[in-house]
The first five atom37 places (N, CA, C, CB, O) and aatype in JSON, in Angstrom:
{
  "aatype": [20, 20, 20, 20, 20, 20, 20, 20, 20, 20, 20, 20, 20, 20, 20, 20, 20, 20, 20, 20, 20, 20, 20, 20, 20, 20, 20, 20, 20, 20, 20, 20, 20, 20, 20, 20, 20, 20, 20, 20, 20, 20, 20, 20, 20, 20, 20, 20, 20, 20, 20, 20, 20, 20, 20, 20, 20, 20, 20, 20, 20, 20, 20, 20, 20, 20, 20, 20, 20, 20, 20, 20, 20, 20, 20, 20, 20, 20, 20, 20, 20, 20, 20, 20, 20, 20, 20, 20, 20, 20, 20, 20, 20, 20, 20, 20, 20, 20, 20, 20, 20, 20, 20, 20, 20, 20, 20, 20, 20, 20, 20, 20, 20, 20, 20, 20, 20, 20, 20, 20, 20, 20, 20, 20, 20, 20, 20],
  "atom_mask": [
    [1, 1, 1, 1, 1],
    [1, 1, 1, 1, 1],
    [1, 1, 1, 1, 1],
    [1, 1, 1, 1, 1],
    [1, 1, 1, 1, 1],
    [1, 1, 1, 1, 1],
    [1, 1, 1, 1, 1],
    [1, 1, 1, 1, 1],
    [1, 1, 1, 1, 1],
    [1, 1, 1, 1, 1],
    [1, 1, 1, 1, 1],
    [1, 1, 1, 1, 1],
    [1, 1, 1, 1, 1],
    [1, 1, 1, 1, 1],
    [1, 1, 1, 1, 1],
    [1, 1, 1, 1, 1],
    [1, 1, 1, 1, 1],
    [1, 1, 1, 1, 1],
    [1, 1, 1, 1, 1],
    [1, 1, 1, 1, 1],
    [1, 1, 1, 1, 1],
    [1, 1, 1, 1, 1],
    [1, 1, 1, 1, 1],
    [1, 1, 1, 1, 1],
    [1, 1, 1, 1, 1],
    [1, 1, 1, 1, 1],
    [1, 1, 1, 1, 1],
    [1, 1, 1, 1, 1],
    [1, 1, 1, 1, 1],
    [1, 1, 1, 1, 1],
    [1, 1, 1, 1, 1],
    [1, 1, 1, 1, 1],
    [1, 1, 1, 1, 1],
    [1, 1, 1, 1, 1],
    [1, 1, 1, 1, 1],
    [1, 1, 1, 1, 1],
    [1, 1, 1, 1, 1],
    [1, 1, 1, 1, 1],
    [1, 1, 1, 1, 1],
    [1, 1, 1, 1, 1],
    [1, 1, 1, 1, 1],
    [1, 1, 1, 1, 1],
    [1, 1, 1, 1, 1],
    [1, 1, 1, 1, 1],
    [1, 1, 1, 1, 1],
    [1, 1, 1, 1, 1],
    [1, 1, 1, 1, 1],
    [1, 1, 1, 1, 1],
    [1, 1, 1, 1, 1],
    [1, 1, 1, 1, 1],
    [1, 1, 1, 1, 1],
    [1, 1, 1, 1, 1],
    [1, 1, 1, 1, 1],
    [1, 1, 1, 1, 1],
    [1, 1, 1, 1, 1],
    [1, 1, 1, 1, 1],
    [1, 1, 1, 1, 1],
    [1, 1, 1, 1, 1],
    [1, 1, 1, 1, 1],
    [1, 1, 1, 1, 1],
    [1, 1, 1, 1, 1],
    [1, 1, 1, 1, 1],
    [1, 1, 1, 1, 1],
    [1, 1, 1, 1, 1],
    [1, 1, 1, 1, 1],
    [1, 1, 1, 1, 1],
    [1, 1, 1, 1, 1],
    [1, 1, 1, 1, 1],
    [1, 1, 1, 1, 1],
    [1, 1, 1, 1, 1],
    [1, 1, 1, 1, 1],
    [1, 1, 1, 1, 1],
    [1, 1, 1, 1, 1],
    [1, 1, 1, 1, 1],
    [1, 1, 1, 1, 1],
    [1, 1, 1, 1, 1],
    [1, 1, 1, 1, 1],
    [1, 1, 1, 1, 1],
    [1, 1, 1, 1, 1],
    [1, 1, 1, 1, 1],
    [1, 1, 1, 1, 1],
    [1, 1, 1, 1, 1],
    [1, 1, 1, 1, 1],
    [1, 1, 1, 1, 1],
    [1, 1, 1, 1, 1],
    [1, 1, 1, 1, 1],
    [1, 1, 1, 1, 1],
    [1, 1, 1, 1, 1],
    [1, 1, 1, 1, 1],
    [1, 1, 1, 1, 1],
    [1, 1, 1, 1, 1],
    [1, 1, 1, 1, 1],
    [1, 1, 1, 1, 1],
    [1, 1, 1, 1, 1],
    [1, 1, 1, 1, 1],
    [1, 1, 1, 1, 1],
    [1, 1, 1, 1, 1],
    [1, 1, 1, 1, 1],
    [1, 1, 1, 1, 1],
    [1, 1, 1, 1, 1],
    [1, 1, 1, 1, 1],
    [1, 1, 1, 1, 1],
    [1, 1, 1, 1, 1],
    [1, 1, 1, 1, 1],
    [1, 1, 1, 1, 1],
    [1, 1, 1, 1, 1],
    [1, 1, 1, 1, 1],
    [1, 1, 1, 1, 1],
    [1, 1, 1, 1, 1],
    [1, 1, 1, 1, 1],
    [1, 1, 1, 1, 1],
    [1, 1, 1, 1, 1],
    [1, 1, 1, 1, 1],
    [1, 1, 1, 1, 1],
    [1, 1, 1, 1, 1],
    [1, 1, 1, 1, 1],
    [1, 1, 1, 1, 1],
    [1, 1, 1, 1, 1],
    [1, 1, 1, 1, 1],
    [1, 1, 1, 1, 1],
    [1, 1, 1, 1, 1],
    [1, 1, 1, 1, 1],
    [1, 1, 1, 1, 1],
    [1, 1, 1, 1, 1],
    [1, 1, 1, 1, 1],
    [1, 1, 1, 1, 1],
    [1, 1, 1, 1, 1]
  ],
  "atom_positions": [
    [[-47.94, 26.91, -12.43], [-47.41, 25.99, -13.4], [-45.92, 26.2, -13.6], [-48.15, 26.13, -14.72], [-45.16, 25.25, -13.75]],
    [[-45.51, 27.48, -13.61], [-44.09, 27.77, -13.81], [-43.26, 27.27, -12.65], [-43.87, 29.27, -13.99], [-42.16, 26.77, -12.84]],
    [[-43.8, 27.39, -11.43], [-43.05, 26.91, -10.27], [-42.95, 25.38, -10.27], [-43.69, 27.39, -8.96], [-41.97, 24.81, -9.81]],
    [[-43.99, 24.75, -10.8], [-43.97, 23.29, -10.88], [-42.9, 22.82, -11.86], [-45.33, 22.76, -11.29], [-42.21, 21.84, -11.58]],
    [[-42.76, 23.48, -12.99], [-41.72, 23.14, -13.96], [-40.34, 23.43, -13.39], [-41.92, 23.92, -15.28], [-39.39, 22.67, -13.6]],
    [[-40.24, 24.54, -12.67], [-38.96, 24.88, -12.05], [-38.59, 23.83, -11.01], [-39.01, 26.28, -11.42], [-37.42, 23.45, -10.88]],
    [[-39.6, 23.37, -10.26], [-39.35, 22.36, -9.24], [-38.88, 21.05, -9.91], [-40.63, 22.11, -8.4], [-37.96, 20.41, -9.41]],
    [[-39.5, 20.67, -11.01], [-39.09, 19.47, -11.73], [-37.68, 19.64, -12.3], [-40.08, 19.14, -12.86], [-36.91, 18.68, -12.36]],
    [[-37.37, 20.86, -12.73], [-36.02, 21.13, -13.26], [-34.95, 20.93, -12.19], [-35.93, 22.55, -13.81], [-33.89, 20.37, -12.45]],
    [[-35.25, 21.4, -10.98], [-34.3, 21.21, -9.87], [-34.16, 19.74, -9.5], [-34.74, 22.03, -8.64], [-33.07, 19.29, -9.14]],
    [[-35.23, 19.02, -9.58], [-35.17, 17.59, -9.27], [-34.28, 16.88, -10.28], [-36.59, 16.95, -9.27], [-33.43, 16.07, -9.92]],
    [[-34.48, 17.21, -11.57], [-33.66, 16.57, -12.6], [-32.19, 17.0, -12.48], [-34.19, 16.92, -13.99], [-31.29, 16.19, -12.69]],
    [[-31.96, 18.26, -12.14], [-30.59, 18.73, -11.97], [-29.93, 18.05, -10.77], [-30.56, 20.26, -11.79], [-28.76, 17.68, -10.82]],
    [[-30.69, 17.88, -9.7], [-30.16, 17.2, -8.52], [-29.87, 15.73, -8.82], [-31.14, 17.3, -7.34], [-28.85, 15.19, -8.38]],
    [[-30.76, 15.11, -9.55], [-30.56, 13.71, -9.94], [-29.33, 13.57, -10.84], [-31.8, 13.17, -10.65], [-28.55, 12.63, -10.67]],
    [[-29.17, 14.47, -11.78], [-27.99, 14.44, -12.66], [-26.71, 14.65, -11.87], [-28.12, 15.5, -13.77], [-25.7, 13.99, -12.12]],
    [[-26.75, 15.57, -10.91], [-25.56, 15.81, -10.07], [-25.23, 14.59, -9.23], [-25.78, 17.04, -9.17], [-24.06, 14.25, -9.06]],
    [[-26.25, 13.92, -8.69], [-26.02, 12.72, -7.88], [-25.41, 11.6, -8.72], [-27.33, 12.24, -7.24], [-24.51, 10.9, -8.28]],
    [[-25.91, 11.44, -9.93], [-25.35, 10.42, -10.83], [-23.92, 10.76, -11.19], [-26.21, 10.29, -12.11], [-23.05, 9.88, -11.21]],
    [[-23.66, 12.02, -11.47], [-22.29, 12.45, -11.79], [-21.35, 12.15, -10.62], [-22.26, 13.95, -12.12], [-20.26, 11.63, -10.82]],
    [[-21.78, 12.49, -9.41], [-20.94, 12.24, -8.23], [-20.68, 10.75, -8.04], [-21.61, 12.81, -6.98], [-19.55, 10.35, -7.74]],
    [[-21.7, 9.94, -8.22], [-21.52, 8.51, -7.99], [-20.68, 7.83, -9.07], [-22.86, 7.83, -7.89], [-20.02, 6.84, -8.78]],
    [[-20.69, 8.33, -10.29], [-19.94, 7.69, -11.37], [-18.54, 8.25, -11.56], [-20.69, 7.82, -12.63], [-17.65, 7.53, -12.01]],
    [[-18.34, 9.5, -11.24], [-17.06, 10.14, -11.54], [-16.26, 10.49, -10.28], [-17.29, 11.4, -12.35], [-15.11, 10.07, -10.14]],
    [[-16.85, 11.22, -9.41], [-16.11, 11.77, -8.26], [-15.82, 10.7, -7.21], [-16.91, 12.9, -7.63], [-14.67, 10.59, -6.77]],
    [[-16.8, 9.91, -6.81], [-16.6, 8.95, -5.73], [-15.57, 7.87, -6.06], [-17.91, 8.3, -5.39], [-14.74, 7.58, -5.2]],
    [[-15.58, 7.26, -7.25], [-14.5, 6.29, -7.55], [-13.12, 6.93, -7.55], [-14.76, 5.63, -8.9], [-12.14, 6.3, -7.15]],
    [[-13.03, 8.17, -8.01], [-11.73, 8.86, -7.99], [-11.26, 9.08, -6.56], [-11.82, 10.2, -8.74], [-10.07, 8.94, -6.28]],
    [[-12.16, 9.43, -5.67], [-11.79, 9.61, -4.26], [-11.4, 8.28, -3.62], [-12.94, 10.26, -3.49], [-10.49, 8.24, -2.8]],
    [[-12.08, 7.22, -3.98], [-11.76, 5.91, -3.41], [-10.38, 5.44, -3.85], [-12.81, 4.87, -3.81], [-9.64, 4.85, -3.07]],
    [[-10.03, 5.7, -5.11], [-8.72, 5.3, -5.62], [-7.6, 6.16, -5.08], [-8.71, 5.34, -7.12], [-6.45, 5.72, -5.04]],
    [[-7.89, 7.37, -4.66], [-6.85, 8.27, -4.16], [-6.2, 7.72, -2.9], [-7.44, 9.65, -3.88], [-5.02, 7.99, -2.67]],
    [[-6.92, 6.97, -2.09], [-6.36, 6.42, -0.86], [-5.62, 5.11, -1.06], [-7.44, 6.23, 0.13], [-4.98, 4.63, -0.12]],
    [[-5.7, 4.51, -2.23], [-5.06, 3.23, -2.5], [-3.62, 3.42, -2.95], [-5.85, 2.45, -3.54], [-3.33, 4.38, -3.67]],
    [[-2.71, 2.52, -2.54], [-1.33, 2.63, -3.01], [-1.22, 2.32, -4.51], [-0.42, 1.68, -2.22], [-1.97, 1.5, -5.04]],
    [[-0.29, 2.98, -5.16], [-0.06, 2.75, -6.58], [0.7, 1.45, -6.8], [0.72, 3.93, -7.19], [0.49, 0.75, -7.79]],
    [[1.59, 1.13, -5.87], [2.39, -0.1, -5.95], [2.24, -0.88, -4.65], [3.88, 0.22, -6.23], [2.31, -0.3, -3.57]],
    [[2.04, -2.17, -4.76], [2.01, -3.07, -3.59], [3.09, -4.12, -3.79], [0.58, -3.75, -3.42], [3.03, -4.94, -4.71]],
    [[4.08, -4.06, -2.92], [5.22, -4.97, -3.04], [5.34, -5.84, -1.82], [6.51, -4.19, -3.26], [4.94, -5.46, -0.72]],
    [[5.91, -7.04, -2.02], [6.18, -7.95, -0.91], [7.68, -8.1, -0.74], [5.51, -9.34, -1.16], [8.43, -8.13, -1.72]],
    [[8.11, -8.17, 0.5], [9.52, -8.28, 0.86], [9.66, -9.54, 1.71], [10.04, -6.99, 1.65], [9.1, -9.62, 2.8]],
    [[10.4, -10.51, 1.2], [10.55, -11.77, 1.91], [11.95, -11.97, 2.46], [10.2, -12.91, 1.02], [12.94, -11.55, 1.86]],
    [[12.01, -12.61, 3.6], [13.29, -12.95, 4.21], [13.14, -14.28, 4.94], [13.78, -11.84, 5.18], [12.19, -14.48, 5.69]],
    [[14.09, -15.18, 4.72], [14.07, -16.46, 5.41], [14.83, -16.4, 6.73], [14.66, -17.55, 4.53], [14.79, -17.34, 7.52]],
    [[15.53, -15.31, 6.96], [16.31, -15.17, 8.19], [15.38, -15.02, 9.39], [17.26, -13.96, 8.1], [14.29, -14.46, 9.29]],
    [[15.83, -15.53, 10.53], [15.03, -15.44, 11.75], [15.67, -14.52, 12.79], [14.84, -16.82, 12.35], [15.19, -14.45, 13.92]],
    [[16.74, -13.81, 12.42], [17.39, -12.91, 13.38], [16.49, -11.71, 13.66], [18.76, -12.43, 12.85], [16.0, -11.04, 12.75]],
    [[16.28, -11.45, 14.95], [15.38, -10.38, 15.37], [15.85, -9.01, 14.89], [15.25, -10.36, 16.89], [15.05, -8.23, 14.36]],
    [[17.15, -8.71, 15.05], [17.66, -7.39, 14.67], [17.54, -7.16, 13.17], [19.12, -7.24, 15.11], [17.16, -6.07, 12.74]],
    [[17.86, -8.18, 12.38], [17.75, -8.05, 10.92], [16.3, -7.79, 10.52], [18.28, -9.33, 10.22], [16.03, -6.91, 9.7]],
    [[15.39, -8.54, 11.09], [13.98, -8.37, 10.75], [13.44, -7.02, 11.2], [13.14, -9.49, 11.36], [12.63, -6.41, 10.5]],
    [[13.88, -6.53, 12.36], [13.45, -5.21, 12.81], [13.97, -4.12, 11.88], [13.94, -4.95, 14.25], [13.27, -3.14, 11.62]],
    [[15.2, -4.28, 11.39], [15.76, -3.29, 10.46], [14.99, -3.26, 9.15], [17.24, -3.59, 10.18], [14.7, -2.19, 8.62]],
    [[14.66, -4.44, 8.63], [13.91, -4.5, 7.38], [12.5, -3.94, 7.58], [13.85, -5.96, 6.85], [11.98, -3.25, 6.71]],
    [[11.9, -4.25, 8.72], [10.56, -3.71, 9.01], [10.59, -2.19, 9.08], [10.03, -4.29, 10.34], [9.68, -1.53, 8.57]],
    [[11.64, -1.64, 9.69], [11.78, -0.18, 9.75], [11.93, 0.4, 8.34], [13.0, 0.22, 10.62], [11.33, 1.43, 8.03]],
    [[12.71, -0.26, 7.48], [12.86, 0.18, 6.1], [11.51, 0.24, 5.4], [13.82, -0.75, 5.33], [11.19, 1.22, 4.73]],
    [[10.71, -0.82, 5.55], [9.42, -0.84, 4.86], [8.48, 0.24, 5.4], [8.76, -2.22, 5.01], [7.75, 0.86, 4.63]],
    [[8.5, 0.46, 6.71], [7.65, 1.5, 7.28], [8.06, 2.89, 6.79], [7.71, 1.46, 8.81], [7.21, 3.72, 6.48]],
    [[9.37, 3.14, 6.72], [9.84, 4.44, 6.24], [9.54, 4.62, 4.75], [11.34, 4.59, 6.49], [9.18, 5.72, 4.32]],
    [[9.68, 3.56, 3.97], [9.35, 3.65, 2.54], [7.87, 3.96, 2.36], [9.72, 2.34, 1.8], [7.5, 4.79, 1.53]],
    [[7.03, 3.3, 3.12], [5.59, 3.57, 3.04], [5.28, 5.01, 3.43], [4.8, 2.61, 3.95], [4.46, 5.68, 2.8]],
    [[5.95, 5.5, 4.48], [5.69, 6.85, 4.97], [6.19, 7.92, 4.0], [6.36, 7.05, 6.33], [5.47, 8.87, 3.7]],
    [[7.42, 7.77, 3.51], [8.02, 8.81, 2.68], [7.48, 8.86, 1.25], [9.51, 8.62, 2.63], [7.73, 9.82, 0.53]],
    [[6.74, 7.84, 0.84], [6.11, 7.89, -0.48], [4.65, 8.33, -0.38], [6.19, 6.52, -1.16], [3.91, 8.28, -1.36]],
    [[4.25, 8.77, 0.82], [2.88, 9.23, 1.05], [1.84, 8.19, 0.66], [2.62, 10.51, 0.27], [0.77, 8.53, 0.15]],
    [[2.15, 6.93, 0.9], [1.2, 5.87, 0.63], [1.15, 5.4, -0.81], [-0.13, 6.3, 1.02], [0.35, 4.51, -1.12]],
    [[1.96, 5.96, -1.7], [1.95, 5.5, -3.1], [2.55, 4.11, -3.22], [2.72, 6.48, -3.99], [2.14, 3.32, -4.07]],
    [[3.53, 3.81, -2.36], [4.16, 2.5, -2.35], [3.84, 1.83, -1.02], [5.7, 2.59, -2.59], [4.06, 2.42, 0.04]],
    [[3.34, 0.61, -1.09], [3.08, -0.15, 0.12], [3.94, -1.41, 0.06], [1.55, -0.51, 0.27], [3.74, -2.28, -0.8]],
    [[4.91, -1.51, 0.98], [5.78, -2.67, 1.05], [5.39, -3.46, 2.28], [7.3, -2.26, 1.09], [5.37, -2.93, 3.39]],
    [[5.07, -4.73, 2.09], [4.69, -5.6, 3.2], [5.82, -6.58, 3.45], [3.34, -6.34, 2.91], [6.16, -7.37, 2.56]],
    [[6.4, -6.55, 4.64], [7.52, -7.42, 4.99], [7.0, -8.72, 5.59], [8.47, -6.71, 5.98], [6.18, -8.72, 6.51]],
    [[7.5, -9.82, 5.06], [7.15, -11.15, 5.54], [8.42, -11.79, 6.1], [6.52, -12.03, 4.39], [9.21, -12.34, 5.33]],
    [[8.65, -11.74, 7.42], [9.9, -12.23, 8.0], [9.9, -13.73, 8.27], [10.19, -11.5, 9.28], [8.88, -14.41, 8.13]],
    [[11.06, -14.22, 8.66], [11.23, -15.57, 9.22], [10.73, -16.69, 8.32], [10.54, -15.66, 10.54], [10.18, -17.67, 8.81]],
    [[10.9, -16.55, 7.02], [10.54, -17.62, 6.1], [9.07, -17.76, 5.79], [11.02, -18.89, 6.63], [8.65, -18.81, 5.31]],
    [[8.26, -16.73, 6.03], [6.83, -16.83, 5.72], [6.58, -16.99, 4.23], [6.1, -15.6, 6.23], [5.58, -17.59, 3.83]],
    [[7.47, -16.46, 3.4], [7.32, -16.61, 1.95], [8.15, -17.76, 1.41], [7.7, -15.32, 1.24], [8.19, -17.99, 0.2]],
    [[8.83, -18.49, 2.29], [9.59, -19.65, 1.85], [11.04, -19.62, 2.32], [9.56, -19.75, 0.35], [11.44, -18.76, 3.11]],
    [[11.79, -20.58, 1.81], [13.21, -20.68, 2.13], [14.0, -19.69, 1.28], [13.73, -22.13, 1.89], [13.42, -18.94, 0.48]],
    [[15.31, -19.69, 1.47], [16.16, -18.8, 0.65], [15.95, -19.1, -0.83], [17.65, -18.97, 1.04], [15.8, -18.18, -1.64]],
    [[15.94, -20.37, -1.19], [15.77, -20.75, -2.6], [14.4, -20.33, -3.13], [15.95, -22.26, -2.76], [14.31, -19.82, -4.25]],
    [[13.36, -20.54, -2.36], [12.01, -20.21, -2.81], [11.83, -18.7, -2.97], [10.97, -20.76, -1.83], [11.17, -18.25, -3.9]],
    [[12.4, -17.93, -2.06], [12.32, -16.47, -2.19], [13.11, -16.01, -3.41], [12.85, -15.77, -0.91], [12.67, -15.13, -4.15]],
    [[14.29, -16.61, -3.62], [15.1, -16.28, -4.8], [14.31, -16.52, -6.09], [16.4, -17.11, -4.81], [14.27, -15.66, -6.97]],
    [[13.68, -17.69, -6.19], [12.89, -18.0, -7.39], [11.65, -17.1, -7.48], [12.46, -19.48, -7.38], [11.25, -16.73, -8.58]],
    [[11.05, -16.74, -6.35], [9.91, -15.83, -6.35], [10.27, -14.46, -6.89], [9.34, -15.69, -4.96], [9.49, -13.85, -7.62]],
    [[11.47, -13.97, -6.53], [11.94, -12.68, -7.06], [12.18, -12.8, -8.56], [13.24, -12.22, -6.34], [11.82, -11.9, -9.32]],
    [[12.78, -13.89, -8.99], [13.03, -14.07, -10.43], [11.73, -14.17, -11.22], [13.87, -15.33, -10.67], [11.66, -13.67, -12.34]],
    [[10.71, -14.8, -10.65], [9.42, -14.95, -11.33], [8.58, -13.68, -11.26], [8.65, -16.11, -10.74], [7.69, -13.49, -12.09]],
    [[8.85, -12.82, -10.28], [8.08, -11.59, -10.14], [6.95, -11.67, -9.14], [7.53, -11.22, -11.45], [6.21, -10.7, -8.99]],
    [[6.79, -12.79, -8.44], [5.74, -12.88, -7.44], [6.15, -12.23, -6.12], [5.36, -14.34, -7.2], [5.29, -11.93, -5.28]],
    [[7.45, -12.02, -5.92], [8.0, -11.31, -4.77], [8.89, -10.21, -5.32], [8.79, -12.29, -3.79], [9.69, -10.46, -6.22]],
    [[8.76, -9.0, -4.79], [9.53, -7.88, -5.34], [10.88, -7.69, -4.65], [8.73, -6.61, -5.23], [11.84, -7.28, -5.3]],
    [[10.97, -7.96, -3.35], [12.21, -7.79, -2.6], [12.53, -9.1, -1.89], [12.1, -6.62, -1.58], [11.63, -9.87, -1.55]],
    [[13.81, -9.33, -1.67], [14.19, -10.5, -0.89], [15.57, -10.35, -0.29], [14.14, -11.73, -1.74], [16.47, -9.76, -0.88]],
    [[15.72, -10.9, 0.91], [17.03, -11.02, 1.53], [17.25, -12.52, 1.66], [17.13, -10.27, 2.95], [16.57, -13.19, 2.44]],
    [[18.18, -13.04, 0.89], [18.37, -14.48, 0.86], [19.83, -14.81, 0.6], [17.48, -15.13, -0.21], [20.6, -13.96, 0.15]],
    [[20.19, -16.04, 0.89], [21.55, -16.51, 0.66], [21.47, -17.88, -0.02], [22.37, -16.59, 1.99], [21.59, -18.9, 0.66]],
    [[21.28, -17.92, -1.31], [21.09, -19.2, -2.01], [22.4, -19.85, -2.42], [20.23, -18.99, -3.23], [22.54, -20.3, -3.56]],
    [[23.37, -19.9, -1.53], [24.7, -20.37, -1.91], [24.7, -21.79, -2.44], [25.62, -20.28, -0.74], [25.02, -22.02, -3.61]],
    [[24.34, -22.75, -1.61], [24.6, -24.15, -1.93], [23.73, -24.66, -3.06], [24.38, -25.0, -0.71], [24.23, -25.36, -3.94]],
    [[22.47, -24.34, -3.08], [21.57, -24.92, -4.08], [21.55, -24.19, -5.41], [20.19, -24.96, -3.53], [21.23, -24.79, -6.43]],
    [[21.88, -22.91, -5.43], [21.72, -22.14, -6.66], [23.03, -21.76, -7.34], [20.96, -20.91, -6.38], [23.05, -21.53, -8.55]],
    [[24.11, -21.69, -6.58], [25.4, -21.31, -7.15], [26.25, -22.56, -7.25], [26.11, -20.2, -6.29], [26.52, -23.19, -6.23]],
    [[26.69, -22.96, -8.46], [27.52, -24.17, -8.57], [28.77, -24.05, -7.71], [27.91, -24.42, -10.05], [29.53, -23.09, -7.83]],
    [[28.98, -25.03, -6.85], [30.12, -24.99, -5.95], [30.0, -23.9, -4.91], [31.39, -24.81, -6.72], [31.0, -23.5, -4.32]],
    [[28.8, -23.41, -4.68], [28.61, -22.25, -3.81], [28.5, -22.59, -2.35], [27.4, -21.51, -4.22], [27.61, -22.1, -1.65]],
    [[29.39, -23.43, -1.87], [29.39, -23.73, -0.44], [29.89, -22.51, 0.31], [30.28, -24.98, -0.12], [30.62, -21.7, -0.25]],
    [[29.51, -22.38, 1.55], [29.87, -21.21, 2.33], [31.38, -21.02, 2.41], [29.29, -21.32, 3.72], [31.84, -19.88, 2.47]],
    [[32.15, -22.1, 2.43], [33.61, -21.98, 2.53], [34.22, -21.28, 1.32], [34.23, -23.34, 2.69], [35.32, -20.74, 1.41]],
    [[33.53, -21.28, 0.2], [34.09, -20.68, -1.01], [33.65, -19.24, -1.21], [33.7, -21.51, -2.22], [33.95, -18.63, -2.24]],
    [[32.95, -18.7, -0.26], [32.59, -17.29, -0.34], [33.79, -16.46, 0.1], [31.35, -16.98, 0.54], [34.4, -16.78, 1.11]],
    [[34.15, -15.41, -0.62], [35.4, -14.7, -0.38], [35.52, -14.06, 1.0], [35.57, -13.65, -1.41], [36.64, -13.85, 1.47]],
    [[34.42, -13.75, 1.65], [34.53, -13.08, 2.94], [34.69, -14.05, 4.1], [33.32, -12.21, 3.16], [34.84, -13.61, 5.24]],
    [[34.67, -15.37, 3.85], [34.75, -16.34, 4.94], [36.15, -16.88, 5.16], [33.81, -17.48, 4.68], [36.4, -17.56, 6.16]],
    [[37.07, -16.59, 4.25], [38.43, -17.12, 4.38], [39.43, -15.99, 4.2], [38.69, -18.24, 3.36], [39.15, -14.99, 3.56]],
    [[40.61, -16.18, 4.78], [41.66, -15.16, 4.66], [42.56, -15.39, 3.47], [42.48, -15.12, 5.9], [43.11, -14.43, 2.92]],
    [[42.72, -16.65, 3.05], [43.62, -16.97, 1.93], [43.12, -18.22, 1.24], [45.08, -17.16, 2.43], [42.34, -18.99, 1.81]],
    [[43.56, -18.43, 0.01], [43.13, -19.6, -0.75], [43.57, -20.89, -0.07], [43.68, -19.54, -2.18], [42.86, -21.89, -0.11]],
    [[44.76, -20.88, 0.54], [45.26, -22.07, 1.23], [44.32, -22.47, 2.37], [46.68, -21.83, 1.77], [44.1, -23.66, 2.62]],
    [[43.77, -21.49, 3.04], [42.83, -21.77, 4.13], [41.57, -22.44, 3.59], [42.46, -20.46, 4.86], [41.01, -23.32, 4.25]],
    [[41.13, -22.06, 2.41], [39.96, -22.68, 1.81], [40.25, -24.1, 1.38], [39.49, -21.86, 0.61], [39.39, -24.97, 1.5]],
    [[41.46, -24.36, 0.9], [41.83, -25.69, 0.45], [41.84, -26.69, 1.6], [43.19, -25.67, -0.24], [41.56, -27.87, 1.4]],
    [[42.16, -26.24, 2.8], [42.2, -27.14, 3.95], [40.82, -27.3, 4.59], [43.19, -26.64, 4.98], [40.63, -28.22, 5.39]],
    [[39.88, -26.43, 4.26], [38.55, -26.46, 4.89], [37.68, -27.45, 4.3], [37.9, -25.18, 4.81], [36.53, -27.58, 4.72]]
  ]
}
């Protein structure tokens, strides 16, 4: 009779341990492999070298954070045009962006009026 009670005690202890593992330990282990942050990086540019550089940045960021940060790069306008990516970053639906919203978002923001495209103001006036 004593061995039978002891056997039932071990069964209940094993059952309690299994429930504990399934409710506490296993979800914690499953979450340990998940990134803490998931970010999207959009670019409307189609230049191969630029996109390869950004892809390398995202891979290194993922690697050096030990998987805590996962950055997914969407090249060549997959997340939209320059304007759409700009608005996505402002709204928070996109975390990173490489864009040039000159004409549509900056008043008078034509490319000729950007300071790095001209040598002097007179040159801009004739353009």
